[in-house]
C-alpha positions, 0 to 999 in steps of 0.5 A: 478478464485482466485486472488493472491497477488504479491508485488515486492520490487523495491528499499530499501534505507535509503531515500525511499522504492519503491514497485510495486503492479499490475504494479503500484509503491508505495513509502514510505519515512521512515524518513519523518515526517507524512508519513503513508505508501506506497503512489502512483497513488493517493492512498495508497497500503492498499486501492489498495490491498483491492480494488483488492480483495474486490472491491470498498471501501464503501462510508464512510468506512476506511481501517485499519490494524488489527494489527495497523502496517501500514508496515504490508501489 
């Protein structure tokens, strides 16, 4: 069975953006210094999407955006 990607935009304001992936919400605060991307449930959305499609991230490995754009999920 092929897995699909469904990300739902819940809220977009000047203060924050909220999206949902696999029933879990992830938050991004664009005006907050140091915020790297959507975070929630103890992980980032990038890691959640990788794990959904590929399984656990191997020990010692990192997830990076191929285009270096953290907002491109």
